[in-house]
C-alpha positions as CSV (number, residue, x, y, z in Angstrom):
1,M,73.5,9.0,53.9
2,I,73.9,6.1,51.5
3,R,77.2,5.7,49.3
4,S,77.7,4.6,45.9
5,M,80.4,2.0,45.4
6,T,81.9,4.3,42.5
7,G,84.1,6.9,43.8
8,F,87.6,8.9,43.3
9,G,89.8,10.9,45.5
10,R,93.1,12.4,45.1
11,S,95.6,14.1,47.6
12,E,99.1,15.7,47.3
13,V,101.0,16.4,50.5
14,S,104.5,18.0,50.8
15,N,106.8,18.9,53.7
16,E,109.5,21.5,54.2
17,L,112.2,19.1,52.8
18,N,110.4,19.2,49.3
19,Q,109.3,15.4,49.8
20,T,106.0,14.7,48.3
21,I,103.3,12.1,48.5
22,V,100.5,11.6,46.0
23,V,97.6,9.3,46.8
24,E,94.9,8.5,44.2
25,V,91.9,6.2,44.9
26,K,89.1,5.0,42.9
27,S,86.6,2.2,43.0
28,V,83.9,0.3,41.2
29,N,81.2,-2.3,42.2
30,H,82.2,-5.3,44.0
31,R,80.4,-7.8,46.4
32,Y,83.1,-7.4,49.1
33,C,85.9,-4.9,49.9
34,D,88.8,-5.7,47.6
35,V,91.7,-3.1,48.0
36,T,94.4,-3.3,45.4
37,L,97.6,-1.3,46.6
38,K,100.2,0.1,44.3
39,N,102.9,1.1,46.4
40,P,106.6,2.1,45.9
41,R,109.1,-0.6,47.1
42,K,110.5,1.9,49.2
43,F,107.4,2.0,51.4
44,T,106.6,-1.7,51.5
45,M,107.0,-1.7,55.3
46,F,104.0,0.6,55.5
47,E,101.4,-1.5,53.6
48,P,99.7,-3.1,56.6
49,K,99.3,0.4,58.1
50,I,97.9,1.8,54.8
51,R,95.3,-0.9,54.4
52,N,94.3,-0.7,58.0
53,L,94.1,3.1,57.7
54,F,91.8,2.9,54.5
55,K,89.3,0.6,56.2
56,E,87.6,3.8,57.7
57,Y,86.7,4.8,54.2
58,A,85.4,1.9,52.4
59,N,83.3,-1.2,53.4
60,R,82.6,-2.6,50.0
61,G,83.8,-2.1,46.3
62,K,86.9,-3.0,44.3
63,V,89.3,-0.2,45.3
64,D,92.6,0.8,43.5
65,L,94.8,2.8,45.9
66,A,97.9,4.2,44.2
67,I,100.8,5.9,46.1
68,S,103.7,7.7,44.5
69,Y,106.4,9.9,45.8
70,E,109.0,12.6,44.9
71,D,112.1,13.4,47.0
72,M,113.7,16.6,46.1
73,S,115.5,16.9,49.4
74,E,119.3,17.7,49.5
75,N,120.3,14.7,51.6
76,T,118.8,11.9,49.7
77,V,122.2,10.5,48.5
78,K,125.8,10.7,49.9
79,L,129.2,10.3,48.1
80,H,131.0,7.4,49.9
81,Y,134.9,7.0,49.8
82,N,135.9,3.5,50.2
83,R,139.5,3.9,51.7
84,E,140.3,0.2,52.0
85,M,139.2,-0.4,48.2
86,A,141.5,2.4,47.2
87,K,144.4,0.8,49.2
88,E,143.7,-2.5,47.4
89,Y,144.1,-0.6,44.2
90,M,147.3,1.1,45.2
91,N,148.7,-2.2,46.2
92,A,148.0,-3.7,43.1
93,F,149.4,-1.0,41.1
94,K,152.7,-1.2,43.1
95,A,153.0,-4.8,42.6
96,M,152.6,-4.4,38.8
97,E,155.4,-1.8,38.9
98,E,157.6,-4.4,40.7
99,D,156.6,-7.4,38.4
100,F,157.0,-5.5,35.2
101,G,159.5,-2.9,36.0
102,I,157.3,0.1,34.9
103,S,156.6,3.1,36.7
104,S,153.0,4.4,37.3
105,R,151.9,7.7,38.4
106,V,148.3,7.5,39.7
107,T,146.4,10.6,40.3
108,A,143.5,10.9,42.8
109,R,141.0,11.4,39.9
110,E,142.2,8.3,38.1
111,L,141.9,6.2,41.5
112,S,138.4,7.6,41.9
113,Q,137.3,6.1,38.7
114,C,138.2,2.7,39.7
115,S,135.3,0.5,40.6
116,E,133.8,1.1,44.1
117,V,136.4,3.7,45.3
118,L,133.8,6.3,45.2
119,T,130.0,5.4,45.3
120,L,126.6,7.1,45.7
121,Q,124.6,5.8,48.8
122,E,121.1,6.6,49.5
123,Q,120.7,8.0,52.9
124,S,118.9,6.0,55.4
125,M,115.1,6.8,55.3
126,D,113.3,8.7,58.0
127,E,110.4,6.4,58.5
128,D,108.5,8.7,60.8
129,R,108.7,11.6,58.5
130,W,107.5,9.6,55.3
131,W,104.7,7.8,57.4
132,G,103.4,11.2,58.5
133,L,103.1,12.3,54.9
134,I,101.5,9.1,53.8
135,E,98.9,9.2,56.6
136,Q,98.0,12.7,55.9
137,A,97.7,12.0,52.1
138,V,95.6,8.8,52.6
139,K,93.3,10.6,54.9
140,E,92.8,13.3,52.6
141,A,92.4,11.3,49.5
142,G,90.0,9.0,51.7
143,K,87.8,12.1,52.5
144,Q,87.5,13.0,49.0
145,F,86.7,9.5,48.0
146,V,83.9,9.2,50.5
147,S,82.5,12.7,49.6
148,S,82.4,11.5,45.9
149,R,80.5,8.3,46.9
150,E,78.1,10.2,48.9
151,V,77.1,12.5,46.1
152,E,76.6,9.6,43.8
153,G,74.7,7.7,46.5
154,E,72.4,10.5,46.8
155,R,71.6,10.6,43.3
156,L,70.9,6.8,43.6
157,R,68.7,7.3,46.6
158,E,66.7,9.8,44.8
159,D,66.2,7.6,41.7
160,L,65.3,4.5,43.9
161,I,62.7,6.7,46.0
162,Q,61.1,7.8,42.7
163,K,60.8,4.1,41.5
164,L,59.3,3.0,44.8
165,H,56.7,5.8,44.5
166,Q,55.8,4.5,41.2
167,M,55.6,0.9,42.5
168,K,53.2,2.1,45.2
169,A,51.0,3.6,42.6
170,D,50.9,0.2,40.6
171,V,50.3,-1.8,43.8
172,A,47.5,0.5,44.8
173,F,45.9,0.0,41.3
174,V,46.4,-3.9,41.7
175,E,44.8,-3.8,45.1
176,S,41.7,-1.8,43.9
177,R,41.3,-3.6,40.5
178,S,41.4,-7.2,41.9
179,P,37.9,-7.1,43.6
180,Q,36.4,-5.6,40.5
181,I,37.8,-8.5,38.3
182,V,36.0,-10.9,40.6
183,E,32.7,-9.1,40.4
184,E,33.0,-8.7,36.6
185,Y,33.7,-12.5,36.4
186,R,30.6,-13.2,38.4
187,L,28.4,-11.0,36.1
188,K,29.9,-12.8,33.1
189,L,29.2,-16.2,34.5
190,E,25.7,-15.3,35.3
191,E,25.1,-14.0,31.9
192,K,26.5,-17.2,30.4
193,V,24.3,-19.3,32.7
194,K,21.2,-17.4,31.7
195,D,21.9,-17.8,28.0
196,L,22.4,-21.5,28.4
197,L,19.4,-22.0,30.8
198,E,16.8,-19.5,29.4
199,T,13.8,-20.9,31.3
200,A,15.6,-22.7,34.3
201,G,16.4,-20.9,37.3
202,I,20.0,-20.1,38.3
203,D,21.6,-21.9,41.0
204,E,23.1,-19.3,43.1
205,N,25.0,-21.7,45.3
206,R,26.8,-23.0,42.2
207,I,27.6,-19.4,41.0
208,A,28.9,-18.6,44.5
209,A,31.1,-21.6,44.4
210,E,32.6,-21.0,41.1
211,V,33.2,-17.3,41.9
212,T,35.0,-18.2,45.1
213,L,37.3,-20.8,43.3
214,Y,38.0,-18.0,40.7
215,A,38.7,-15.5,43.5
216,D,41.1,-17.8,45.2
217,K,43.0,-18.5,42.0
218,I,43.7,-14.9,41.1
219,S,43.9,-13.5,44.7
220,V,46.9,-11.5,45.3
221,D,46.1,-10.1,48.5
222,E,49.1,-11.6,50.4
223,E,51.5,-10.6,47.8
224,I,50.1,-7.0,47.9
225,V,50.5,-6.9,51.7
226,R,54.1,-8.2,51.5
227,L,55.2,-5.9,48.6
228,Q,53.7,-2.9,50.5
229,S,55.6,-3.9,53.5
230,H,58.9,-4.4,51.4
231,I,58.6,-0.9,49.8
232,A,58.0,0.7,53.3
233,E,61.1,-1.2,54.6
234,M,63.2,-0.2,51.7
235,E,62.3,3.5,52.0
236,N,63.4,3.2,55.6
237,I,66.7,1.6,54.7
238,L,67.5,4.3,52.2
239,N,67.3,6.9,55.0
240,Q,69.9,5.0,57.1
241,D,73.6,6.2,57.3
242,D,75.1,2.7,57.5
243,S,76.4,0.4,54.7
244,V,72.9,-0.8,53.4
245,G,73.7,-2.2,50.0
246,R,73.3,-5.9,51.2
247,K,70.1,-5.1,52.9
248,L,68.7,-3.4,49.8
249,D,69.8,-6.4,47.6
250,F,67.9,-8.7,49.8
251,M,64.8,-6.5,49.8
252,A,64.9,-6.1,46.0
253,Q,64.9,-9.9,45.6
254,E,61.9,-10.3,47.9
255,M,60.0,-7.7,45.9
256,N,61.0,-9.4,42.7
257,R,59.4,-12.5,44.0
258,E,56.2,-11.0,44.9
259,A,56.1,-9.1,41.6
260,N,56.5,-12.3,39.7
261,T,53.6,-13.8,41.5
262,I,51.2,-10.8,40.8
263,L,52.2,-10.9,37.2
264,S,51.6,-14.7,36.9
265,K,48.1,-14.3,38.4
266,S,47.0,-11.4,36.2
267,N,44.5,-12.2,33.7
268,D,43.1,-8.7,33.1
269,V,44.7,-6.4,30.5
270,E,44.8,-3.3,32.7
271,L,46.1,-5.3,35.8
272,S,48.7,-7.0,33.7
273,N,50.0,-3.7,32.3
274,H,50.4,-2.5,35.9
275,A,52.0,-5.8,37.0
276,I,54.5,-5.5,34.1
277,E,55.3,-1.9,35.2
278,L,55.7,-3.1,38.7
279,K,58.1,-6.0,37.5
280,T,60.1,-3.5,35.2
281,N,60.8,-1.1,38.3
282,V,61.7,-4.0,40.6
283,E,64.3,-5.0,37.9
284,K,65.6,-1.4,37.7
285,I,65.8,-1.3,41.5
286,R,67.8,-4.6,41.6
287,E,70.2,-3.1,39.1
288,Q,70.7,0.3,41.0
289,V,71.1,-1.5,44.4
290,Q,74.2,-3.3,43.1
291,N,76.0,0.2,42.9
292,I,75.4,1.0,46.7
293,E,77.8,0.3,49.3
């Protein structure tokens, strides 16, 4: 199943310690795979692993991958008593008593308010536990992301198939109409010669030569054959499961080249109208394949 390069996925994973990871991923069209990772500084060490993990879910597209977290566990911070710093303060207070002949009664509460005697310290992070949450959340968001791309990709595939069917009909008309144009040209040429040479006989060899030159000039046989081949190949590619965007883009360029040639050689109103429709559908296909991974 082909995939669009437009997609979205979201996942929220928690554990028994009330630690939560939220992953959101979205993407738009891009020639290559460009992943922008918005990751909390706390999880900087996981960035290479996250990028490597997400390679399983995207081959092309500009991807924004955002990770956020919430930690409501009871052991996130710890009150730390700096005994050595408290001694330094008490020694300083004692020195001031001796220097200035004053008495000082310092309570534990007052001492605790001195800078760096009591501090809050974040507990060391359990990297394995957090990575387990991140990995699970990235995988779940990645699956949703791929699923949304496949749904949109199927819509694109159906639209492209419909346009290819229209192109087939236009190519078939051009193929059947081209010989008729040559024959009509021959008849018109004979009529003109008869009007100019009412009594003289018509030089059939000269007529045949003129018709042959005209037929070569407007001939689109090679273009029709190549265009039919390109249409069949594109239909085949649209049924593949791989990343086919680049293949489709190349095929669309080739079809555009053949459609341009057919249009440039068209000198009949009906044929020109179908050639214009052919060119229009090729342009629409070129726009659509830019959205396919």
